[in-house]
N, C-alpha and C positions, 0 to 999 in steps of 0.2 A: 337879023330884020330885026330882033327884039331887042335890039340894046338896047333903046329906049325906055323901054319896062324894066331891063336886065341891070342898068345899070344904078339905080336908088335901093335896090334888094343888096347888090353886092355893098354900095356903101353902106347902106343901114349894117346889114352886117359884119360888116369890119370898123361901124363904131359900135355894135355889141361886144364884139369881142375885143377888142381893141380899150374899149369900158370896163371888161372881168380884168384888167391889169393892175394893180397896185403901182409897179414896176412895170419897164420890159425888157427882161434881160435877153439879148439875141442868144439864139443856139448854138450849143457847141458845134465848133467844125467837124463837118463830115458826120453829125450827130444821124442816126437813121430815124424817119419819120416811125411813129406807131401805126402796125397796122390790125385793122380789126379791132371789134370795140369783144370784152370779154365775157361771157353769161352772167347773168345779175341775179339776184335771189333777196330784193329788197323787201322789207317785212317780214323775214325767217331769221331766225336765231341760228347761225351754223354751228354743225356737229362741232366739237370741244371748245365751244364758249359757255363759261362759268360766271362770266362775269354779272350778279346781280341784276345789274340796271341794267345791262345789254336787253334782259327780255321784255315784251309790255309791262305795263304795271297792272294794278286790278282795275280801274276804269273803264268802260267804254267811251271814247269818244264824239263830243258833238262839233261842232263849227258854225260862226257864223260870221255875220262880216258887216261890220256899224262902217258909219259917214262920219268924217272928219271933214265936212267942207267941200276943200280941195280935193281930197283923196280918200282910201279907202284906210280902213281896218280888218285886215282880219283875225278874226279869236278863236284859238280851240279851249276846249274846258271838259273836265267831268261830266260823263254825264248818266243819266238816270239808266239803269242798264235795261226795265221796262220799255222806255222811249224809244230802243234802238230796234225791238225786235220786227224783224219783215220788213227794215228798212234797208235799202242800196248806200253803201256806201260813194261818198261825196268824191266827185270826178273836176280837175280844171283841165283845162285846154290855153297850154301858151299864145298860142294863136291868138286868144283873146286877150293878153294882156297887151300885145303890139298896137302901135297908133293906128287908126285903120285904114289910111293911104298906103302903109306897108303892108298891110295882111291882103290891101284887096290886091296887091300885084302874085297873091299864091294862089297856086288852084284850089278850088272849093274843098277836093277831097284830099288835102294836105291840110291834115290838122290832126297829130297827135292827141290822144287823152292820157291826163296822169290818174290815176284810180287813190286815191287815199284810206284809210284807216278809221274816218271820221265820216257821221252822217248830222247833213245839215239841218241847220234849228232844232236839232232833239230836243227838249227837257234837259235841263241840268240837274247833276248829283244832288241828294237833298241834304251830303255830307260835309256842305262847303259852310263855314267859306274855304276858301284855297289860298294861296300865295297867288300875287304874279309875276309871270315874269314877262318882258320884252324881247323880240326877238327883229333884228336888223338883218334886212337881206344885202347881199354887197353890190360893188357898182357893176351896171347894167342884170340888176337881178328884179326882183318884185314878190312881192309877199309871200305866195305863198311857196317859197324856190325851196323852202328848206322842210315840206309838211313830213319826211322821214322823222325829223328832229322833233317837231312843234306839235305834232299828234302825240311823239310818243313823251315827250314833257307830260303833257295832260292826261296821258293814262296812268301818271303817276303821281295825280294830283295839282298839279299849278293850271290855271289860270293862264293861258298863252298869248301874246297880242303882238301882232306883226303889220305893222304901217309900211306902209307905200311910201319909198323916200324917191318924190318926182325928181329930186337934183340930180340927182344920182344915176336914178335907177332904169328899167329896160327902156320905159318909153324918152325919157331923159339921152341915154346914150343914143337911139336912134332919132334925135332932133326935137323932139317935143318938150321942150323946157315948159316948169309955172311959170304963171306970170308973177308970181309973188311967193319970190322963195322963200322957206325957211330955214332955220339950223338943225342943225341934227337934235339938237338937245328940245329944240319948239317943239318937234314933231315927235317926238320923245313924251317931254312932257306930257302932251297935248292927249298922245295914246291913252298914257295911265289915267285921265278923269276922264277920259270918253268912256274906257272900259268901269270905271266906277262911277262913275253915270247911269253906265245899262243896271250897274249890278243895283244900287239901291231905287231903280225902278221897278214897278210888280205893274200889270205882268211882265214877262220878259224871260227869255232861254236863258239870259246872266243874270237874272235877279238872283241878288243873294248870293252870287260864287266868288264872288272876288275879295280878299280881305284885307282890311288895312293895315297900314304899315308898310315895313322893311318888303323891296321889291328885288329882281334879281336882272339880270340885262345878260344876254346873248347874242351874239352878232359874228358874223361870217364877212370876211374879207373886209371890207370898205363900211359894212356892217359892225365890224368888230373894233373901228374907231370910231363912230356912234353912239356904243355902248360903253364905253370909257371915256367917251364927253361926258355922259349922261352920268357916268359914277362920279365922275370927278366935279360933275355940277349939282348934283343933285343928295342931300344926304338917305334920302331913303333910300337907296340901293346899296343893299347887305354885299354884293357881291359881280362881277362879272367873267363873263367867260368868254373867250377870244377862241375863232375859231380862224383859223389860218388867215391872220390878221397881223400886214407888215406895217404896225401902227408906229414906226418911224415918222418921217418925214418923205411923201410918198403920192404918187400921180391921182387924183380920185375919182378916176373913173372919166378923164378928163380924153382926147386926142389928142391934146398940146401938151409939151413938155410943161406945164403949170405943176404945182408941187404943194403943199402943205406943212405947216410945220410939224414935227411931233407932240404927240399928245402928252402930258407929262404923266406917269401912273398913279391915280390916286389912293389911298392911305386905306385899303380893303383888301379881304381879302381876292386871289383875281388865282384863273385857271388859265391854261393856253394851251392850245390844242394845232399841233400844226402836223403837215405830210413831209416826209422826208424829200420826196420826189416833187414836190410843188413847183412848178415854175414859173409862177406870177409873184408868190407872197415867199420873198426867199428866208428859208430857215435859217441864214448867222444873222437875219435883220431880225427875225424875231425873238431869238436867243437872246441877242443884245438889249431887246428890249425889258424881254424877261427875268435877263439880269438887273437892272433899273426897277425894276419893281418891288415896291415892300413887299415884306413877308406879313401874313403867310401867303404860299404862290404854289403854283404848280405848273408842272411843263409836262404836255403829253404829246410823241414824234411818232407818227404811226409810217412805216415803212410801207410802199407799195400808195401810198397817199399820194395823190396829188392836187389841186389847187379846189377842183371839184366832185371828186368821187366819194369823198368821205362827210362831204359837208354841205352839198343839196342834191337836189331829186334832176338834175341837168343831165346826169350821165345815164339817165334813164327814161328820158324822152327822146322822141323817134327817133328814127329807122337805125342803128347802132349806137345811141345815143349823142346826147350833144345838144339840146333842147334847138334854140335858131338855129344854129351852124348847122347841123345834120335835118331841119327845114327844110333850110335853102340849098344843102347839096340832093334832098331828096327830090326839090323840084328841080333839079337840071342844070340849079345856076353850080357857075364856076365860082367858085371861095379860093383864093390864093391857100398857099399848102401854109404860111406862118399863123393869119388869119384863121385857121382852121384848127392849129396847132395851141394859140392864145384858147379859142372858146373850147377846147377839148381839154384842157389839163388834166390830165386823170382821168379817161372818160374810157382811152383805151390803153391795150396790151403796150408795154409790160405792167401796168400801174393794174393793183386787183379791182376786181369788182366790187359797186357800192356795198351790195350786202355782205361783203365778207373785213371791209372798212367800215361802215357804221356803223356796228357793234361799238367800237371803241369810244367815239362820239356820243351815242347814245349812254351811254354806262356814264361815264364820266362826268359830263354834261349833270344827267341828272343825280349822282353823289354828290358831287359839289354844289347843288344848289338844296339838295336834301339838306347836309349839313349845315350851311348858312344861313339859311330861313328856318331851321330851327323843328325840321322835321326827326330828326337824331340828334341826339347828346354827345355824342362823339363820331367820329366818323366812319361812316360802313362802305366801302368799296375804294377806301382811298389807300389803302394801305400800299406800301411800296410792292409786297407780291399779287397784287393786284393785277399785274403790268405782263404777267402770266395766263392770263384767263380767257385768251384770245384764239383759242386754237390756235390755229397755223401764223397768224398775222404777229407779226414781233412790234411791240411795242416797247419806246425808251420811256422811260416814267421819271420825273423828281420831282422832288419836295421837300420844299425850304419852310420851316417852320419861323425861324430865326431865335431857335430855343437852342440856347447851348450852344 
């Protein structure tokens, strides 16, 4: 009797989870369905992990929201330690990122929170200015999608700006497209300009925080493509880090079979981090693209990681993890098994919990940015032996410098 209410949300859940895919490989015949979420320990450093940048950096973290006209930008930054005294960490609610018509279909009590390690609108550190890094979320994602990483980068001395990609993000996947679409490069360049404008303004929590000059670009899934596009178009980008990003020809979060052409890898230092068990961004294709990229370049492959658990907050939101899919299931809505698999790739056993695999992403992303943006005159934490510093997590790490 509730089919009229269930059908739009079910369609939305399908659009969302299908939108997470860069391509949609069919599951292997007879492949068992994952059962049960694994325990998580996000925000902690597991026993046995000795990689230097897996732990939080020396700065507490602030967060603020900027307006870009048609969309918002979330910005994390090194904060003044005194400004966080007595404050509560910032929390976001995934339900707030849904189009109102979709959110209205959910029971009011289903609104799982995600607590972060940042503090809302506190004063910035007086030790700036700091290098600027852009973060690009994935298809059907949202600007706070990977706060585990964006807050971590800020704790190590970066200003991190994450715009909402309305063209392929969560609201777009649920049918709410922007009236005037922008290209990925336009969105990211406007983001950089807006943050620098806020840094040049007084007063303001970002006043004096964003350094001029070279920047870094980090992105997950379809956001990896956006980051590489920015790096190819903007000479101020010193390096890019592609997280679970199949940036060859792939479907761009559409529910149709439409594809985008491959992005030619720009001639700057790069890092690719991938999950060995990723059922969305194919590891073989990532390796093929990596082979085409100019040196110096680095490839990190995490055993026990799917598309989401090492790279986003999604596996830690909702009962059992899985973001919107989990919310739909919690509401008692029927979610097809194929849709649930795509929307929770890496969120359930046998994949490792996010708390086990995210330290790998934290460490290598910080290490790459520090070296490329001049914190470290020689690479720190990027030697081949660094792959053995993650306890029980198996990491394969390749480096190609182009020398000899």
